C-alpha positions in Angstrom: -5.3 0.0 -37.9 -6.3 -2.7 -40.4 -10.0 -2.9 -41.4 -12.2 -4.2 -44.1 -13.2 -1.6 -46.7 -16.2 -1.7 -49.0 -14.3 -0.5 -52.1 -17.6 -0.2 -54.0 -21.1 -1.7 -53.7 -21.2 -5.3 -55.1 -20.3 -8.9 -54.5 -18.0 -10.3 -51.8 -15.0 -9.5 -53.8 -15.4 -5.7 -53.1 -14.3 -6.3 -49.5 -10.6 -5.5 -49.2 -8.2 -5.3 -46.3 -7.1 -1.6 -45.9 -5.6 0.7 -43.3 -7.1 3.7 -41.5 -6.5 5.7 -38.4 -8.1 4.1 -35.3 -11.2 5.7 -34.0 -11.4 7.7 -30.7 -13.9 7.0 -27.9 -16.2 9.8 -27.0 -18.4 10.5 -23.9 -20.0 7.3 -22.7 -17.8 5.1 -25.0 -14.9 2.8 -24.9 -12.2 1.8 -27.4 -11.9 -1.9 -27.9 -9.0 -3.8 -29.3 -11.0 -6.3 -31.3 -10.2 -10.0 -31.0 -13.2 -11.3 -33.0 -16.3 -10.1 -34.9 -19.4 -11.7 -36.2 -20.7 -11.6 -39.8 -24.4 -11.0 -40.0 -27.0 -10.7 -42.8 -27.2 -6.9 -42.5 -23.5 -6.7 -43.3 -24.3 -8.4 -46.6 -27.1 -5.9 -47.3 -24.8 -3.0 -46.5 -22.1 -4.3 -48.8 -24.7 -4.4 -51.6 -25.7 -0.8 -50.9 -29.1 -1.7 -49.6 -28.7 -1.0 -45.9 -26.8 2.2 -45.1 -25.5 2.7 -41.6 -27.2 5.2 -39.3 -25.8 8.8 -39.7 -23.9 8.6 -36.4 -22.5 5.1 -37.0 -19.2 3.9 -38.4 -19.3 3.1 -42.1 -17.1 0.0 -41.4 -19.0 -3.3 -41.4 -19.6 -5.3 -38.2 -22.4 -5.2 -35.7 -20.8 -7.2 -32.9 -17.4 -7.8 -31.5 -15.3 -9.0 -28.5 -12.0 -7.9 -27.3 -10.1 -5.9 -24.6 -11.0 -2.3 -23.6 -7.9 -0.2 -24.1 -9.4 3.3 -23.5 -12.5 4.5 -21.7 -14.1 7.9 -21.4 -13.8 9.6 -18.0 -17.6 9.3 -17.4 -17.5 5.5 -17.9 -17.6 3.5 -14.6 -17.5 0.1 -16.4 -15.9 -1.3 -18.5 -12.5 0.1 -17.9 -9.1 -0.6 -19.7 -8.1 -4.2 -19.4 -11.7 -5.5 -19.2 -12.6 -8.3 -21.6 -16.0 -7.5 -23.2 -18.3 -8.3 -26.0 -20.4 -5.5 -27.5 -23.3 -4.6 -29.8 -22.1 -1.8 -32.1 -23.8 0.1 -35.0 -20.8 -0.5 -37.2 -17.0 -0.9 -37.0 -16.5 -4.5 -36.0 -14.5 -5.6 -39.0 -11.4 -3.7 -37.7 -8.5 -4.0 -35.3 -10.0 -1.2 -33.1 -13.6 -0.2 -32.6 -15.6 2.2 -30.5 -18.5 0.8 -28.5 -21.1 2.4 -26.2 -20.2 1.4 -22.6 -23.9 0.7 -21.9 -23.9 -1.9 -24.8 -20.9 -3.8 -23.5 -21.2 -7.1 -21.6 -18.6 -9.1 -19.9 -17.2 -12.1 -21.8 -19.1 -15.0 -20.1 -16.9 -17.3 -18.0 -15.6 -20.2 -20.0 -16.2 -18.6 -23.5 -13.5 -17.7 -25.9 -13.3 -14.3 -27.6 -14.7 -15.8 -30.8 -17.6 -17.3 -28.9 -18.3 -14.1 -27.1 -18.3 -12.1 -30.3 -21.0 -14.4 -31.6 -23.4 -13.3 -28.9 -24.5 -9.6 -29.2 -26.3 -9.3 -32.5 -28.4 -12.5 -32.2 -29.0 -12.4 -28.5 -30.1 -8.7 -28.4 -32.3 -9.3 -31.5 -33.9 -12.5 -30.1 -34.5 -11.2 -26.6 -36.0 -7.9 -27.9 -38.4 -9.6 -30.3 -39.2 -12.9 -28.8 -39.5 -12.0 -25.2 -40.0 -8.2 -25.0 -42.1 -7.6 -28.1 -43.9 -11.0 -28.5 -44.0 -11.7 -24.7 -43.3 -15.4 -25.2 -44.1 -17.3 -22.0 -43.5 -20.8 -20.6 -46.0 -23.3 -21.8 -46.6 -21.4 -25.1 -45.6 -22.6 -28.6 -43.3 -20.7 -31.0 -42.5 -21.1 -34.7 -39.0 -19.9 -35.5 -38.2 -19.7 -39.2 -34.6 -20.0 -40.4 -33.8 -22.3 -37.4 -30.2 -23.0 -38.6 -29.2 -19.4 -38.9 -27.5 -17.4 -36.1 -30.8 -15.9 -35.1 -32.5 -19.3 -35.3 -30.0 -21.3 -33.3 -30.2 -18.6 -30.6 -34.0 -18.4 -30.6 -34.4 -22.1 -30.4 -32.2 -22.4 -27.3 -33.7 -19.4 -25.5 -37.3 -20.4 -26.2 -36.7 -23.9 -25.0 -34.8 -23.0 -21.9 -37.6 -20.6 -20.9 -40.2 -23.3 -21.3 -41.8 -23.0 -24.8 -42.6 -25.7 -27.3 -40.4 -25.0 -30.3 -41.3 -25.5 -33.9 -38.7 -24.4 -36.5 -38.1 -24.6 -40.3 -34.8 -25.3 -42.1 -33.9 -26.3 -45.7 -32.1 -29.7 -45.2 -32.4 -32.8 -43.1 -28.9 -32.0 -41.6 -30.0 -28.5 -40.6 -33.2 -29.9 -39.1 -31.2 -32.4 -37.1 -29.0 -29.6 -35.8 -32.1 -27.7 -34.7 -33.4 -30.7 -32.8 -30.0 -31.1 -31.1 -30.4 -27.5 -29.9 -33.8 -28.3 -28.4 -36.4 -27.8 -31.1 -39.4 -30.1 -30.5 -40.3 -30.1 -34.2 -37.9 -29.3 -37.0 -39.6 -29.0 -40.4 -37.7 -29.4 -43.7 -39.6 -26.8 -45.7 -38.4 -28.4 -49.0 -40.4 -31.6 -48.1 -43.0 -30.6 -45.6 -45.7 -27.9 -45.2 -45.0 -26.1 -41.9 -48.7 -25.1 -41.6 -49.8 -28.8 -41.7 -47.1 -29.9 -39.3 -47.7 -27.2 -36.7 -51.5 -27.5 -36.9 -51.3 -31.3 -36.6 -49.0 -31.2 -33.6 -51.2 -28.6 -31.9 -54.5 -30.4 -32.7 -55.5 -27.6 -35.0 -54.9 -24.8 -32.5 -51.8 -23.3 -34.1 -48.8 -21.6 -32.5 -48.8 -18.7 -30.1 -45.7 -16.8 -31.4 -44.1 -16.6 -34.8 -40.6 -15.2 -35.3 -40.2 -14.5 -39.0 -37.1 -13.5 -41.0 -38.6 -14.8 -44.3 -41.8 -12.7 -44.9 -43.0 -12.4 -48.5 -45.2 -15.4 -49.4 -44.7 -16.9 -46.0 -46.8 -14.2 -44.4 -50.2 -15.5 -45.3 -49.2 -19.0 -44.3 -47.9 -17.7 -40.9 -51.3 -16.0 -40.3 -53.0 -19.3 -41.1 -50.9 -21.2 -38.6 -51.1 -18.6 -35.8 -53.3 -19.5 -32.8 -56.0 -17.2 -31.5 -54.4 -14.2 -29.7 -51.1 -15.1 -31.5 -48.2 -12.7 -31.9 -46.4 -12.5 -35.2 -43.0 -10.7 -35.3 -41.1 -9.7 -38.5 -37.4 -9.3 -38.1 -36.3 -9.6 -41.8 -37.7 -10.1 -45.3 -35.6 -12.7 -47.1 -38.5 -13.4 -49.5 -39.6 -9.8 -49.8 -41.3 -7.1 -47.8 -44.7 -7.2 -49.5 -47.5 -9.7 -49.0 -51.3 -10.2 -49.5 -53.0 -11.2 -46.3 -56.4 -12.0 -45.0 -57.5 -9.1 -42.8 -60.5 -11.3 -41.8 -58.2 -13.9 -40.3 -56.3 -11.3 -38.3 -59.5 -10.0 -36.9 -61.1 -13.3 -36.2 -58.0 -14.6 -34.4 -57.3 -11.3 -32.8 -53.7 -11.5 -33.9 -50.9 -9.0 -33.2 -48.6 -8.3 -36.2 -45.5 -6.4 -35.3 -41.8 -6.1 -36.2 -38.7 -4.2 -35.5 -35.1 -3.3 -36.5 -32.5 -3.0 -33.9 -29.6 -1.0 -35.4 -31.2 2.5 -35.5 -32.8 2.3 -32.0 -31.4 4.7 -29.3 -28.6 3.6 -27.0 -31.0 3.6 -24.0 -33.3 1.1 -25.7 -30.5 -1.3 -26.4 -29.0 -0.7 -23.0 -32.2 -2.0 -21.4 -31.8 -5.2 -23.5 -28.2 -5.5 -22.4 -29.2 -5.3 -18.8 -31.9 -8.0 -19.2 -29.4 -10.3 -21.0 -26.8 -9.8 -18.2 -29.4 -10.7 -15.6 -31.3 -13.5 -17.2 -29.2 -15.0 -20.0 -25.5 -14.6 -19.0 -25.9 -17.1 -16.1 -27.3 -19.6 -18.6 -24.3 -19.1 -20.9 -21.9 -19.5 -18.0 -23.7 -22.7 -16.9 -23.5 -24.1 -20.4 -27.3 -24.3 -20.8 -27.2 -22.0 -23.8 -24.3 -21.6 -26.2 -23.4 -19.7 -29.4 -23.4 -22.1 -32.4 -20.3 -21.3 -34.6 -20.1 -22.7 -38.1 -16.6 -21.4 -39.0 -14.0 -18.8 -38.1 -12.0 -17.0 -40.7 -9.2 -14.4 -40.6 -10.3 -10.8 -41.0 -8.7 -10.7 -44.5 -11.1 -13.4 -45.6 -14.3 -11.4 -44.8 -15.3 -11.8 -48.5 -15.3 -15.6 -48.1 -17.4 -15.2 -45.1 -20.0 -13.1 -47.0 -20.0 -15.7 -49.8 -20.7 -18.4 -47.3 -23.5 -16.3 -45.7 -25.1 -15.8 -49.1 -24.9 -19.5 -49.9 -26.9 -20.4 -46.8 -24.8 -23.5 -46.4 -23.9 -22.6 -42.8 -25.4 -23.7 -39.5 -25.0 -21.0 -36.9 -22.6 -18.1 -36.9 -19.8 -17.1 -39.3 -17.0 -15.4 -37.4 -13.9 -13.3 -38.1 -10.8 -13.6 -36.0 -9.2 -10.2 -35.9 -6.4 -10.7 -33.4 -5.0 -13.5 -31.2 
């Protein structure tokens, strides 16, 4: 099969189209003929040598895919060969064939293309796990979503809004802010021109926001604590501005805040399978009804994976960057 090889750690140019024997599905797994795969920030970190795959994962890039099941282990009831699925994988998506855990496969939602379906798993699993399971966001609450124009951000805005929250988000340009508002954000804050703490506090009459979904961290951390409401929940999912920060413990105590965070890739299959089940029950009907949708910035051929990484690192995109692997 063809796949994208990391020839050495470094810039996007180290990604090269190569050939390798196709993998074989083991117990509880299926082999998927990949039609499309998503590019995600962890792929960039892995290419740089800063995010090694788990020991039992494929070293090939790619955390989400969509395609046709061509083989299934005997102990797999669903999916079976011929089924069209999208799947969360721990690696292997940038290839013509990939192994996926059957429990982490979901049917391609009715009306969605393979490219659109491949844009779902990484962001929807991450957002559901952190915003609704970990932070317990409820209807009537407010949420601040940093990086609103990213794949995670565009997903989080839509899901938070459709489940009844007031949505604040940050983005770096007026065009990105407008895109966030079009997806349902009540307040889209251009962080190059406005102070998100002032905007959020002003709009909530000084109360602050109930939940914060943060992929920025670093020097944003103390400001997020400042803008959090009493009993607020603050969830870290990445650290684009660094993983260290000086914070006021007094503020955390006085507001009775919960600070938490997570990574998804190394979690057990059973943990991720529970997320898949929740998504199938509560989110897949919304996708099929058109109330929620993946936002796709561009789709590139597999051979242009390096260009996709370059675009990801430029932050010029709004939504997902996708790879078309096969027709």
